[in-house]
DOFI-746697 format. One line per field, with one value per residue (C-alpha): residue number from 1; residue in one letter; x, y, z. Coordinates in pm, whole numbers, plus 50000, padded with zeros to 5 digits. Example, Ala and Ser with C-alpha at 12.3 -4.5 7.8 and 13.67 -1.06 7.14 Angstrom:
nr c(1,2);
rest c(a,s);
east c(51230,51367);
north c(49550,49894);
up c(50780,50714);
This chain:
nr c(1,2,3,4,5,6,7,8,9,10,11,12,13,14,15,16,17,18,19,20,21,22,23,24,25,26,27,28,29,30,31,32,33,34,35,36,37,38,39,40,41,42,43,44,45,46,47,48,49,50,51,52,53,54,55,56,57,58,59,60,61,62,63,64,65,66,67,68,69,70,71,72,73,74,75,76,77,78,79,80,81,82,83,84,85,86,87,88,89,90,91,92,93,94,95,96,97,98,99,100,101,102,103,104,105,106,107,108,109,110,111,112,113,114,115,116,117,118,119,120,121,122,123,124,125,126,127,128,129,130,131,132,133,134,135,136,137,138,139,140,141,142,143,144,145,146,147,148,149,150,151,152,153,154,155,156,157,158,159,160,161,162,163,164,165,166,167,168,169,170,171,172,173,174,175,176,177,178,179,180,181,182,183,184,185,186,187,188,189,190,191,192,193,194,195,196,197,198,199,200,201,202,203,204,205,206,207,208,209,210,211,212,213,214,215,216,217,218,219,220,221,222,223,224,225,226,227,228,229,230,231,232,233,234,235,236,237,238,239,240,241,242,243,244,245,246,247,248,249,250,251,252,253,254,255,256,257,258,259,260,261,262,263,264,265,266,267,268,269,270,271,272,273,274,275,276,277,278,279,280,281,282,283,284,285,286,287,288,289,290,291,292,293,294,295,296,297,298,299,300,301,302,303,304,305,306,307,308,309,310,311,312,313,314,315,316,317,318,319,320,321,322,323,324,325,326,327,328,329,330,331,332,333,334,335,336,337,338,339,340,341,342,343,344,345,346,347,348,349,350,351,352,353,354,355,356,357,358,359,360,361,362,363,364,365,366,367,368,369,370,371,372,373,374,375,376,377,378,379,380,381,382,383,384,385,386,387,388,389,390,391,392,393,394,395,396,397,398,399,400,401,402,403,404,405,406,407,408,409,410,411,412,413,414,415,416,417,418,419,420,421,422,423,424,425,426,427,428,429,430,431,432,433,434,435,436,437,438,439,440,441,442,443,444,445,446,447,448,449,450,451,452,453,454,455,456,457,458,459,460,461,462,463,464,465,466,467,468,469,470,471,472,473,474,475,476,477,478,479,480,481,482,483,484,485,486,487,488,489,490,491,492,493,494,495,496,497,498,499,500,501,502,503,504,505,506,507,508,509,510,511,512,513,514,515,516,517,518,519,520,521,522,523,524,525,526,527,528,529,530,531,532,533,534,535,536,537,538,539,540,541,542,543,544,545,546,547,548,549,550,551,552,553,554,555,556,557,558,559,560,561,562,563,564,565,566,567,568,569,570,571,572,573,574,575,576,577,578,579,580,581,582,583,584,585,586,587,588,589,590,591,592,593,594,595,596,597,598,599,600,601,602,603,604,605,606,607,608,609,610,611,612,613,614,615,616,617,618,619,620,621,622,623,624,625,626,627,628,629,630,631,632,633,634,635,636,637,638,639,640,641,642,643,644,645,646,647,648,649,650,651,652,653,654,655,656,657,658,659,660,661,662,663,664,665,666,667,668,669,670,671,672,673,674,675,676,677,678,679,680,681,682,683,684,685,686,687,688,689,690,691,692,693,694,695,696,697,698,699,700,701,702,703,704,705,706,707,708,709,710,711,712,713,714,715,716,717,718,719,720,721,722,723,724,725,726,727,728,729,730,731,732,733,734,735,736,737,738,739,740,741,742,743,744,745,746,747,748,749,750,751,752,753,754,755,756,757,758,759,760,761,762,763,764,765,766,767,768,769,770,771,772,773,774,775,776,777,778,779,780,781,782,783,784,785,786,787,788,789,790,791,792,793,794,795,796);
rest c(m,a,d,h,k,p,k,p,r,r,s,i,l,p,l,l,i,a,v,l,a,v,a,a,i,i,l,v,i,v,g,r,l,v,g,p,t,p,v,a,q,p,g,w,q,d,a,l,y,s,v,l,l,a,f,t,l,d,g,s,f,l,g,q,q,s,i,i,a,l,l,g,a,f,a,a,a,l,v,f,y,l,a,l,f,g,s,l,w,v,v,f,r,r,r,l,v,a,w,r,a,a,r,s,r,r,h,i,v,v,v,g,d,d,a,d,a,e,e,l,a,v,v,l,s,a,s,a,n,v,v,l,v,s,a,q,p,t,q,e,r,r,v,m,w,v,e,r,p,t,v,t,s,e,l,i,a,a,a,s,i,h,n,a,r,s,v,v,v,m,l,a,d,e,k,v,n,a,a,i,a,t,s,i,a,s,g,r,d,g,a,a,e,p,a,i,w,c,r,t,g,d,r,l,v,a,d,r,v,a,a,v,e,t,g,a,s,r,i,l,v,f,d,e,a,q,i,m,a,r,e,v,f,a,r,q,p,a,h,a,i,a,e,r,m,a,a,d,r,v,h,f,l,i,l,g,f,g,r,l,g,q,a,m,a,e,e,a,i,f,s,g,i,a,a,g,l,g,r,p,m,i,t,v,l,d,r,h,a,a,r,a,e,a,v,y,r,e,s,r,p,a,l,d,k,a,v,d,l,a,f,i,e,a,e,l,i,t,s,e,n,a,p,a,l,s,r,a,a,l,a,e,l,a,l,r,d,a,v,a,r,v,t,g,i,l,i,c,l,g,s,d,a,d,n,v,r,f,a,l,a,l,p,d,i,r,r,r,e,g,r,y,f,a,p,a,f,m,r,l,r,d,p,d,a,e,s,v,v,f,a,t,a,q,p,h,v,l,d,p,n,s,g,v,q,p,l,e,r,p,t,r,l,v,a,s,d,i,l,d,a,a,h,r,d,e,a,a,r,l,l,h,a,a,y,s,g,g,a,g,k,s,a,g,a,s,t,d,w,n,h,l,p,e,t,y,r,r,a,n,r,r,s,a,d,h,i,a,a,k,l,f,s,i,g,l,t,s,e,h,d,a,h,a,p,m,l,v,e,r,h,a,h,q,r,i,v,a,p,l,a,a,d,g,d,a,r,l,p,l,l,a,a,l,e,h,r,r,w,a,a,d,r,v,v,d,g,w,s,y,a,a,t,r,d,d,d,l,k,h,h,p,l,l,e,r,g,d,y,a,e,l,p,e,l,e,q,r,k,d,r,d,q,i,r,t,v,l,s,s,v,v,v,s,d,g,k,g,a,m,p,e,i,r,v,a,l,a,g,h,r,k,l,d,p,a,e,e,q,r,a,v,t,a,l,v,e,r,l,i,p,r,l,a,v,k,d,h,v,v,t,l,v,s,p,l,a,p,g,a,d,l,a,l,t,e,g,v,a,r,a,l,r,g,k,v,g,e,l,r,l,i,v,p,e,a,v,p,y,r,v,v,l,d,t,i,a,r,e,e,e,a,d,p,v,g,f,a,e,a,v,l,k,r,r,r,a,l,f,e,l,f,a,r,v,d,i,v,r,l,g,l,v,g,r,t,d,d,s,y,a,r,q,k,p,q,f,e,l,g,l,v,r,a,n,a,y,l,v,r,r,c,d,l,l,g,v,l,w,d,g,a,p,t,r,g,p,g,g,t,g,d,l,v,a,g,w,c,d,p,a,s,l,s,p,g,v,d,p,g,a,s,p,v,r,p,g,p,a,d,r,e,a,s,l,i,a,v,t,v,s,r,a,p,a,h);
east c(89763,89492,89597,89312,89001,88690,88480,88178,87839,87619,87250,87026,86731,86803,86850,86530,86331,86467,86388,86035,85970,86074,85869,85564,85585,85627,85345,85096,85177,85153,84832,84669,84776,84693,84432,84064,84026,83732,83905,83809,84136,84406,84720,85050,84898,84647,84921,85125,84821,84758,85113,85059,84728,84898,85158,84884,84682,84362,84075,83858,84154,84226,83874,83889,84226,84356,84560,84883,84803,84705,85043,85207,84999,85102,85468,85424,85275,85567,85807,85628,85639,85995,86110,85919,86044,86393,86421,86307,86567,86845,86743,86702,86942,87243,87038,86905,87252,87387,87102,87181,87554,87496,87293,87515,87649,87948,88046,88381,88459,88712,88831,89006,88962,89129,89087,89288,89012,88733,88898,88953,88593,88466,88677,88565,88198,88191,88226,88090,87884,88117,88089,88322,88398,88548,88528,88404,88092,88122,87915,87939,87596,87729,87920,87751,87908,87932,88086,88396,88353,88648,88613,88698,88411,88163,88329,88289,87919,87849,88001,87891,88255,88199,87973,88208,88423,88712,88815,89070,89225,89411,89420,89711,89861,90005,90024,89651,89595,89784,89588,89250,89346,89464,89158,88924,89112,89132,88754,88688,88735,88893,88659,88820,88653,88687,89026,89185,89404,89632,89822,90174,90510,90698,90863,90883,90511,90439,90631,90454,90106,90151,90273,89984,89800,89456,89319,89202,89151,89429,89593,89732,89981,89997,90206,90116,90481,90577,90270,90357,90720,90626,90385,90623,90898,90651,90526,90871,91129,91465,91653,91455,91513,91887,91904,91724,91964,92262,92374,92582,92392,92088,92152,91856,91860,91616,91525,91405,91458,91133,90921,90840,91201,91328,91072,91164,91536,91487,91264,91515,91785,91586,91460,91820,91941,91928,92152,92448,92387,92634,92568,92287,92367,92141,92216,92003,91967,91824,91854,91934,92147,92405,92143,91933,92236,92346,92002,91955,92298,92292,92032,92185,92552,92619,92441,92740,92727,92394,92413,92646,92457,92557,92386,92440,92342,92127,91902,91667,91753,91459,91633,91466,91790,91965,91932,91725,92040,92357,92677,92838,92551,92558,92934,92897,92612,92817,93091,92836,92695,93047,93072,92744,92483,92166,91895,91597,91487,91231,91111,90994,91047,90842,90599,90421,90582,90935,90843,90697,90990,91243,91034,91011,91385,91486,91479,91703,91946,91963,92040,92302,92476,92433,92337,92046,91841,91655,91285,91161,90868,90686,90376,90172,89898,89731,89567,89554,89935,89953,89896,90194,90455,90298,90331,89983,89901,90071,90126,90267,90563,90872,91049,91337,91344,91021,90790,90779,90567,90298,90314,90003,89767,89793,89419,89335,89615,89506,89142,89241,89414,89123,88863,89073,89225,89206,89457,89681,90036,89933,90277,90451,90242,90326,90697,90663,90482,90760,91023,90832,90815,91185,91494,91710,91428,91430,91148,91077,91065,90856,90549,90199,90159,89886,90126,90445,90639,90606,90980,90945,90624,90809,91096,90855,90686,91022,91103,90772,90827,91169,91012,90995,91373,91434,91205,91383,91716,91605,91480,91118,90955,90901,90650,90349,90096,90246,89906,89828,89996,90283,90149,90351,90220,90146,90388,90665,90608,90632,90948,91139,91011,90896,91236,91391,91230,91505,91831,92046,91919,92222,92025,91953,92289,92243,91900,92011,92297,92046,91827,92119,92205,91845,91818,92141,92031,91693,91849,92103,91840,91632,91925,92091,92467,92723,92801,92931,92611,92259,92066,91724,91697,92032,91972,92291,92334,92644,92568,92590,92969,92955,92808,92907,92683,92984,93133,92827,92824,92648,92356,92292,92329,92071,91837,91871,91800,91495,91382,91400,91173,90931,90937,90870,90596,90399,90355,90016,90008,89791,89678,89801,89898,90189,90565,90681,91004,91093,91208,91382,91387,91612,91467,91663,91719,91844,91681,91671,91467,91214,90866,90751,91072,91046,90689,90781,91076,90879,90606,90862,91042,90717,90615,90943,90939,90581,90599,90894,90739,90365,90363,90111,90335,90611,90657,90787,90987,91076,91397,91454,91592,91287,91484,91257,91264,91297,91336,91000,90818,90949,90854,90504,90460,90581,90382,90056,90114,90185,89895,89687,89927,90176,90154,90244,90396,90658,90899,91247,91381,91760,91835,92210,92160,91881,91581,91520,91880,91824,91508,91678,91971,91749,91531,91841,91960,91621,91580,91249,91087,91237,90927,90677,90900,90950,90579,90484,90738,90656,90284,90356,90575,90306,90054,90303,90343,89971,90027,90238,90160,90484,90739,91083,91299,91656,91912,92258,92437,92784,92800,92854,92765,92483,92208,92314,92673,92551,92426,92755,93002,92967,93210,93002,92683,92833,92963,92610,92483,92752,92645,92283,92393,92600,92293,92095,92379,92432,92082,91861,91782,91692,91784,91541,91703,91642,91991,92139,92417,92694,92958,92897,92907,92973,92981,92652,92500,92304,92609,92794,92505,92506,92884,92860,92575,92779,93089,93010,93378,93446,93266,93507,93507,93404,93066,93000,92729,92807,92573,92268,92322,91989,91990,92300,92218,92164,92386,92374,92399,92378,92046,91913,91984,91678,91764,91567,91777,91674,91770,91911,91981,92355,92496,92589);
north c(19893,19953,19894,20102,20270,20057,20201,20388,20243,20513,20514,20474,20646,21003,20877,20673,20973,21194,20938,20879,21253,21312,21011,21140,21483,21340,21087,21342,21597,21336,21195,21538,21636,21317,21146,21223,21550,21760,22073,22160,22321,22231,22442,22416,22580,22295,22032,22213,22239,21866,21785,21984,21804,21469,21542,21636,21323,21522,21270,21465,21497,21123,21031,21218,21110,20872,20565,20748,21036,20791,20618,20957,21029,20705,20778,21119,20962,20720,21013,21186,20890,20791,21145,21155,20825,20876,21204,21040,20763,21016,21204,20905,20645,20751,20746,20401,20264,20424,20267,19924,19967,20064,19744,19505,19185,18967,19209,19351,19720,19887,20232,20426,20728,20626,20375,20120,20087,20082,19810,19594,19648,19538,19221,19136,19201,18887,18679,18894,19200,19500,19851,20108,20405,20679,21045,20974,20770,20451,20359,19987,19848,19554,19780,19982,20327,20540,20885,20876,21064,21255,21099,20731,20669,20793,20574,20268,20337,20430,20110,19883,19785,19601,19358,19313,19009,19217,19580,19700,20041,20165,20544,20722,20831,20520,20684,20759,20394,20286,20526,20408,20040,20063,20269,20006,19723,19893,19914,19545,19432,19101,19012,18802,18993,19189,19102,19441,19489,19791,19892,20015,19959,20141,19871,20088,20164,19797,19678,19922,19847,19470,19482,19693,19525,19466,19164,18894,19125,19097,19379,19230,19448,19421,19583,19536,19548,19265,19064,19097,19003,18691,18585,18629,18425,18157,18120,18172,18063,18230,17909,17707,17966,17967,17587,17573,17836,17630,17928,17882,18150,18373,18716,18950,19284,19528,19856,20107,20081,20214,20013,19747,19721,19682,19410,19225,19244,19098,18814,18733,18694,18438,18253,18231,18033,17670,17366,17420,17792,18054,18384,18564,18869,19172,19458,19769,20032,20358,20724,20799,20490,20648,20789,20471,20256,20480,20477,20102,20002,20240,20032,19700,19709,19339,19321,19189,18865,18780,18920,19065,19390,19667,19991,20152,20511,20497,20745,20630,20774,20895,20916,20696,20541,20494,20211,20284,20298,20502,20340,20389,20210,19927,19888,19860,19617,19401,19374,19244,19002,18872,18771,18579,18575,18771,18513,18746,19103,19299,19633,19846,20204,20489,20537,20329,20539,20452,20086,20057,20242,20005,19695,19793,19865,19543,19310,19553,19577,19198,19161,19436,19329,18952,18939,18951,18673,18603,18606,18963,19070,19399,19552,19829,20032,20125,19816,19982,19964,19592,19469,19672,19476,19174,18844,18728,18505,18213,18325,17985,18037,18213,18339,18583,18671,18869,19049,19047,18857,19046,19055,18934,19215,19271,19326,18958,18854,19091,18986,18620,18683,18883,18622,18343,18529,18222,18037,18332,18265,17917,17769,18073,18049,17681,17758,18034,17802,17545,17811,17946,17600,17527,17609,17919,18144,18519,18697,18941,18674,18419,18621,18531,18561,18826,19052,18952,19244,19248,19192,18846,18769,18855,18625,18335,18403,18393,18066,17923,18060,17895,17550,17556,17603,17318,17085,17191,17105,16744,16702,16823,17096,17418,17638,17712,17971,18205,18251,17882,17604,17424,17104,16785,16493,16195,15941,16201,16280,15915,15846,16173,16400,16164,15987,16320,16275,16023,16153,15942,16084,16209,16500,16661,16843,16986,17123,17242,17434,17595,17689,17856,18050,18160,18261,18462,18636,18717,18872,19069,19207,19310,19512,19271,19241,19047,19109,18877,18922,18910,19237,19251,19628,19686,19396,19215,18838,18628,18359,18601,18580,18218,18197,17833,17570,17344,17606,17620,17455,17119,17269,17522,17258,17047,17348,17386,17016,17037,17345,17150,16881,17147,17325,17007,16901,17209,17090,16958,16610,16601,16342,16420,16781,16972,16929,16618,16465,16570,16351,16534,16368,16492,16445,16483,16330,16380,16659,16536,16218,16088,16182,15819,15708,15993,15898,15531,15614,15861,15603,15339,15568,15688,15326,15264,15588,15600,15297,15460,15807,15759,15808,16033,16125,16284,16598,16504,16773,16726,16900,16970,17250,17192,17219,17155,16784,16498,16727,16889,16575,16364,16623,16649,16272,16224,16522,16399,16048,16171,16414,16315,16036,16232,16465,16764,16800,17070,17171,17326,17460,17512,17780,17816,17961,18219,18031,18278,18224,17846,17886,18119,17878,17575,17769,17856,17495,17372,17663,17755,18094,18217,18408,18135,17863,18053,18131,17766,17636,17902,17828,17459,17541,17760,17477,17242,17479,17447,17081,17181,17334,17531,17615,17765,17885,17895,18101,17941,18151,18299,18605,18932,18799,18963,18752,18838,18724,18362,18393,18543,18317,17943,17840,18040,17878,17529,17609,17705,17364,17196,17397,17288,16923,16967,17100,16788,16565,16724,16833,16535,16190,16012,16059,15960,15988,15902,15809,15635,15480,15661,15884,16254,16428,16768,16963,16961,16673,16375,16148,16411,16416,16037,16033,16305,16124,15807,15996,16335,16377,16426,16762,17053,17291,17581,17425,17201,17362,17122,16885,17023,17068,16894,16654,16434,16269,15903,15646,15413,15618,15321,15215,15572,15600,15504,15510,15411,15342,15532,15516,15842,15969,16007,16356,16552);
up c(59323,59066,58713,58582,58710,58654,58374,58511,58427,58278,58359,58054,58227,58105,57750,57769,57896,57617,57346,57477,57504,57142,57031,57222,57060,56710,56749,56885,56614,56339,56487,56502,56152,55961,56178,56244,56436,56559,56431,56074,55972,56225,56229,56409,56717,56747,56727,56994,57218,57168,57284,57603,57664,57604,57872,58118,58028,57984,57965,57720,57491,57491,57392,57061,56922,56659,56752,56663,56896,57171,57142,57175,57485,57650,57568,57727,58040,58062,58039,58324,58561,58474,58540,58869,59009,58865,59051,59373,59324,59272,59586,59817,59670,59876,60194,60111,60038,60357,60553,60404,60471,60834,60886,60692,60847,60751,60477,60368,60410,60178,60286,60012,59787,59462,59182,59382,59639,59384,59177,59486,59596,59255,59260,59615,59532,59318,59637,59921,60008,59990,60132,59973,60197,59982,59894,59541,59460,59259,58956,59029,59115,59320,59558,59835,59858,60170,60174,60392,60721,60860,61206,61254,61497,61237,60975,61199,61244,60880,60741,61029,61072,61401,61213,60916,60847,60708,60682,60426,60492,60185,60173,60008,60341,60506,60849,60831,60736,61047,61269,61136,61159,61519,61614,61472,61640,61979,62006,61955,62317,62223,61936,61663,61380,61172,61028,60967,60660,60659,60345,60405,60243,60518,60729,61040,61023,60948,61254,61483,61349,61360,61721,61853,62142,61988,62170,61934,61637,61384,61195,60876,60696,60318,60049,59681,59572,59805,59705,59336,59398,59595,59323,59029,59197,59299,58941,58788,59050,58992,59075,58819,58546,58619,58608,58273,58137,58263,58473,58787,58979,58964,58812,58782,58604,58765,58598,58855,59230,59367,59605,59344,59224,59579,59657,59338,59419,59766,59649,59372,59637,59835,59528,59407,59709,59598,59561,59330,59277,59394,59568,59383,59172,59134,58895,58929,58657,58789,58697,59063,59122,59355,59589,59581,59663,59949,60109,60066,60195,60491,60673,60562,60662,60596,60259,60064,60262,60100,59747,59485,59434,59194,59092,58751,58678,58366,58189,57915,57574,57367,57028,56766,56635,56970,57220,57529,57745,57708,57584,57924,58099,57845,57893,58272,58231,57992,58256,58505,58248,58184,58551,58535,58261,58328,58403,58443,58371,58573,58435,58728,58611,58749,58462,58201,57928,58044,58093,57743,57587,57739,57665,57299,57284,57462,57155,56967,57261,57277,56908,56907,57226,57191,57560,57805,57643,57965,58055,58103,58321,58348,58498,58338,58503,58174,58021,57678,57659,57735,57381,57263,57457,57624,57439,57544,57246,57425,57785,57886,57648,57786,57476,57539,57170,57172,57412,57790,58038,58231,58608,58785,58879,59255,59295,59247,59481,59759,59716,59740,60073,60212,60119,60270,60566,60791,60571,60493,60608,60721,60657,60807,61124,61157,61131,61388,61630,61595,61665,61965,62118,62074,62275,62233,62116,62168,62349,62065,61795,61985,62080,61962,61583,61612,61801,61624,61471,61094,61049,61208,61021,60702,60802,60855,60520,60347,60519,60396,60045,60036,60064,59683,59652,59896,59702,59383,59548,59601,59245,59250,59045,59238,59053,59274,59390,59650,59813,59858,60057,59885,59731,59683,59480,59705,59553,59535,59901,60000,59799,59828,60106,60384,60424,60528,60870,60952,61101,60873,60543,60351,60202,60539,60570,60218,60300,60644,60481,60243,60537,60712,60394,60358,60723,60707,60385,60538,60847,60643,60405,60706,60840,61083,61119,61319,61686,61956,62160,62022,62051,61882,61918,61747,61507,61605,61584,61660,61399,61107,61122,61013,60668,60620,60777,60842,61075,61300,61643,61653,61846,61569,61298,61475,61488,61111,61056,61282,61093,60767,60911,61032,60697,60501,60741,60633,60273,60165,60013,59703,59450,59101,59175,59320,59314,59128,58999,58645,58357,58073,57734,57454,57106,56782,56442,56089,55896,55536,55564,55318,55456,55465,55635,55884,55974,56018,56242,56454,56513,56610,56854,57013,57075,57258,57459,57584,57821,57997,58022,58078,58456,58628,58921,58710,58506,58161,57984,57619,57512,57144,56923,56698,56375,56073,56001,56247,56553,56496,56379,56667,56930,56782,56788,57146,57277,57126,57258,57613,57652,57953,58050,58264,58562,58344,57999,57937,57664,57663,57333,57352,57095,57041,56693,56646,56511,56230,56111,56114,55905,55655,55619,55558,55313,55108,55112,54992,54748,54908,54951,55283,55392,55309,55454,55781,55818,55767,56021,56281,56247,56301,56601,56760,56721,56889,57185,57260,57356,57658,57996,57987,57717,57786,57498,57628,57437,57452,57191,57208,57430,57247,56900,56708,56556,56201,56265,56280,55922,55799,55979,55922,56203,56450,56318,56358,56706,56802,56688,56898,57203,57155,57139,57455,57636,57537,57654,57994,58094,58000,58140,57815,57451,57179,56838,56473,56353,56053,56265,56078,56240,56237,55899,56052,56377,56565,56368,56497,56500,56701,56952,56997,57047,57310,57485,57517,57634,57794,57881,57509,57515,57494,57794,57572,57490,57792,58010,58294,58471,58646,59022,59090,58793,58800,58467,58381,58552,58250,57934,57700,57851,57838,57464,57260,56891,56583,56276,55966,55601,55481,55134,55066,55112,54800);
């Protein structure tokens, strides 16, 4: 879990003693040699003797010395006492800390021997008293350290565990963790505290530990890989990324299929189940792909019902001039990408060195292959390597052209759960209670939450996590914190969520069908398969045969509808925060406008747009290619005018032609210095990005075309502009445009955009991204077109 070992804090006492000792010697010698002295002809022996007297604080000696020698004597005395009391502190400090730890109350105990435990203890110590029980002492002053006994009963006494509020057991051996956790819990005689946290990623161990009869004490299983996966798909929902990329399904590329890679793959499956999206795709690249696939599929016989999963054998190439993957692996990956575009990349290889190597090679692979322009995420353990690959200058910007996004450190996430254990899994527990009180429940899945097997706890967590996808499917934003309740803005809840309580709401069957898909995927990923009779021990369920909600019996359909009501009842209504409806506004205009005319037109259009957009209960997303000229100026003007007047302000930049190619082309047309022109525009664009809470750069280029080919081939360049216009037409609710009223002068121009907006059917199938599955588009396109007429210089 730890991303790095906390830096030890060195004591300055030894250095201080050494400095004072040297100063004392020098001062006494100088004082004896240059000051008044009772010795007629002092030599070096006299000075040495004076130093010894100074260290013994001889009274007769002090009465005869100069001020310099006296200062040396006092320095010598300070050395003596510091050394004395410092030695006593070293001898008795551990006993004092152990005494304090054994008498602590309402503290948190962390049991672990490595840097993982120390880092967690340090984070927790900012909010609570923490006792670290480990084999190695810690240098952190805020953490009380106790040497770990070999016997659990001694550990309980040494750390005063029975008086603690929480205990975290996170040794390297997960079976030892389970043994210690159950031993602590079994001695509590029904007491509710401490909450016992046991680290294990082994699902069999997790199920057994969670189901141990421990009275009121709770054993809470946690796995850093699963925590990180839940967090990344809460902050960056796979369904939302796919919708912004105009993809028809989620397709995640995962490098490395260890514990973290597996957790990421499973969370991507569930996050990819949303309205209008097909069966999720996962492509795994691993050096031991065949073995990993065999092991994973063996315990999940019905996996293909939930996901299109493929494993590709791939070894990283270390040659300087070669891509990071072999040609054979790239060819297989291209075939998968041809089925459905990759919408996300997760780098989860076994070592930091391999992760960094692939992250650095990724931009080159993208440019050569003309593919895989999707957000990329990676976690590094070594913080010194982060600056090499992480695009941290503007972390709210998802730019597939450069860098990768860092994964949240698991330490903070685990600490957040521990400090707020009472609210952990609040939504999941509510869903479980509703299931337990309903009809048709199974005995194993309806027991008390504290004794519920971890497989069922995990199922309820996934159901709670999927609330975001359901809100997304009815038109609300879905980004959230995985470790906090799902928030919905109050007005959005009243208008959009609350009406779903009625039986006649036409959206209920859609959401119920999603719930059945999610439930079936969850059971399949957990190893369940179809059988005519349900058997929890064999993981058989009769409803897994019917993947389509419409084929279910009416009783089961009603259960799914009731589950939707229960799920949505768990959201927290909030003022000004949480999930909201989104308004997308396309902004464009002619490029070569007189500066004064451009400023006048921008001001006029902003004045017409703001009254329609300034609403606090909506997310407003501006959509613009940001070409130098009216695109950039108009986006700047609208963004500045909307700041503080909307629920949240976002930006989508559809990039169908590589931006650097656009800048080079315009610089040539204007006979400007390409380097200076590009630097000025990019600086202006970076400043613009700071006005938004979130920025997504969406690559819409032609698959398989290199970046440089757009500069060489004018038809390809123009086709890219047409694709960008088509995205604005099909994926936005309003169009604000600076237009001279004339028909298009070329493919992808402003006139072409206005014509497509008024008649989307005129878009050719090759460039039409299709309507968003959750954003049907404006009903009245004429009314949603806001144009300001501009005067434009005639073309030459």
